C-alpha positions in Angstrom: 0.0 0.0 0.0 1.4 3.4 -0.9 1.9 5.8 2.1 0.3 8.6 0.2 -3.2 7.0 0.4 -3.2 7.8 4.1 -3.3 11.5 3.4 -6.4 13.4 2.4 -6.3 14.8 -1.1 -5.7 18.5 -1.0 -8.2 20.7 -2.9 -6.6 23.2 -5.2 -7.5 26.8 -4.3 -7.2 27.8 -8.0 -10.3 28.5 -10.1 -10.9 25.4 -12.1 -10.4 25.9 -15.9 -9.0 29.5 -15.6 -5.8 30.3 -17.4 -3.4 31.9 -14.9 -1.2 33.1 -17.5 -4.0 35.2 -19.0 -3.6 39.1 -19.3 -5.0 40.7 -16.2 -4.2 41.6 -12.6 -3.8 39.1 -9.8 -3.6 39.7 -6.0 -1.7 37.2 -4.1 -0.8 36.4 -0.5 2.1 34.3 0.4 2.6 33.1 3.9 5.6 31.7 5.9 5.4 28.1 7.1 3.4 28.0 10.3 3.0 31.8 10.1 6.4 32.5 11.8 7.5 36.0 11.8 10.6 35.9 9.7 10.5 39.2 7.8 10.6 41.9 10.4 8.3 43.6 12.8 5.6 46.3 12.9 5.9 49.2 15.2 3.2 51.9 15.2 1.8 50.7 12.0 5.0 50.8 10.1 6.8 47.6 8.8 10.5 47.4 9.6 12.3 44.7 7.5 15.0 42.6 8.8 17.7 41.0 6.6 15.3 38.2 5.4 12.6 40.9 4.7 15.0 42.9 2.7 15.7 39.7 0.6 12.1 39.2 0.0 11.7 42.9 -1.1 14.6 42.6 -3.5 13.4 39.3 -5.1 9.9 40.7 -5.5 11.2 43.9 -7.2 13.2 41.6 -9.6 10.2 39.8 -10.9 9.8 42.0 -14.0 13.5 41.4 -14.9 12.8 37.7 -15.1 9.2 38.2 -16.5 9.2 41.4 -18.7 5.4 41.0 -19.5 4.6 41.2 -15.7 4.3 44.6 -13.9 4.3 45.1 -10.1 1.5 47.0 -8.5 0.8 47.5 -4.7 3.0 45.3 -2.5 3.6 45.0 1.2 5.7 42.6 3.3 4.3 41.8 6.7 6.1 39.8 9.5 4.8 36.5 8.4 3.3 37.0 5.0 3.2 39.3 2.0 0.5 40.7 -0.3 1.2 41.9 -3.8 -0.6 42.6 -7.0 0.9 41.4 -10.4 -0.3 42.7 -13.7 0.2 40.5 -16.7 0.5 42.3 -20.1 -0.6 40.6 -23.2 1.3 37.5 -24.3 3.3 39.0 -27.1 6.2 36.5 -27.8 5.9 34.9 -24.3 5.2 31.3 -23.6 2.0 31.3 -21.5 3.3 28.6 -19.1 6.6 30.4 -18.6 4.8 33.3 -16.9 1.8 31.6 -15.3 1.0 32.9 -11.8 2.0 29.5 -10.2 5.5 29.6 -12.0 6.1 33.2 -11.0 5.3 32.6 -7.2 7.2 29.4 -7.0 10.2 30.9 -8.7 10.0 33.9 -6.3 9.7 31.7 -3.2 12.7 29.6 -4.5 14.8 32.8 -5.2 14.2 34.1 -1.7 15.1 30.7 -0.2 18.3 30.5 -2.2 19.5 34.0 -1.4 18.9 33.5 2.3 21.0 30.3 2.2 23.7 32.1 0.3 23.6 35.0 2.8 23.8 32.8 5.9 25.8 30.0 4.4 23.2 27.7 6.0 19.8 26.5 5.3 17.0 29.0 5.7 15.1 29.0 9.0 13.5 25.5 9.1 11.0 25.6 6.3 10.5 29.2 5.1 7.2 29.1 3.1 3.8 27.7 3.4 3.2 25.1 0.7 0.7 27.1 -1.4 -0.5 30.7 -1.7 -3.8 32.6 -2.0 -4.8 34.4 -5.1 -7.6 36.5 -6.4 -8.3 37.4 -10.1 -8.9 41.1 -10.1 -12.0 41.6 -12.2 -12.4 45.4 -12.6 -11.0 48.8 -11.6 -13.1 49.0 -8.4 -11.8 45.5 -7.3 -8.2 46.7 -8.1 -8.5 49.8 -6.0 -10.2 48.1 -3.1 -7.4 45.6 -3.0 -4.6 48.3 -3.4 -6.1 50.0 -0.3 -6.2 46.8 1.6 -2.5 46.0 0.7 -1.2 49.5 1.5 -3.0 49.8 4.8 -2.2 46.3 6.0 0.6 47.3 8.4 -1.7 49.8 10.2 -4.2 47.0 10.9 -1.6 44.3 11.9 -3.1 43.7 15.4 -6.5 42.9 13.7 -4.9 40.7 11.1 -5.8 37.1 11.1 -2.1 36.2 10.9 -1.2 38.4 13.9 0.4 36.6 16.9 0.8 33.3 15.2 
């Protein structure tokens, strides 16, 4: 008997049948494993990044270098997660698979992990990232503006955040 049969099958949080390489805007939330505060701290509503948080910031800002058809929008790093908006331009001469949301998020997470290992000359803290990520397909300008506001004001609301104190 296969050991995998003892585990429940995980349900994908992705929208079934949707092409996540499609032109448009996407909001993502990526959490640390077990919601451990690895990226810094919030004091008086302001996020102060530590060395790991600065690596996360650098890797996020380098996404358009590796994926020229992807633009960055609102972004914030919190102590144990990050929120960001990625905007995909049309697919002119770009393989759709090479810039799907899943590929970009997994590449970003791997880049952060590699840089931390290189910086510390050790493995990153236990396991850095939660297995998956949350996404939202942004459907219109009002949705985009609402999410931008949420992202940018997130540090001010840290104590009410569902990830606070974990």
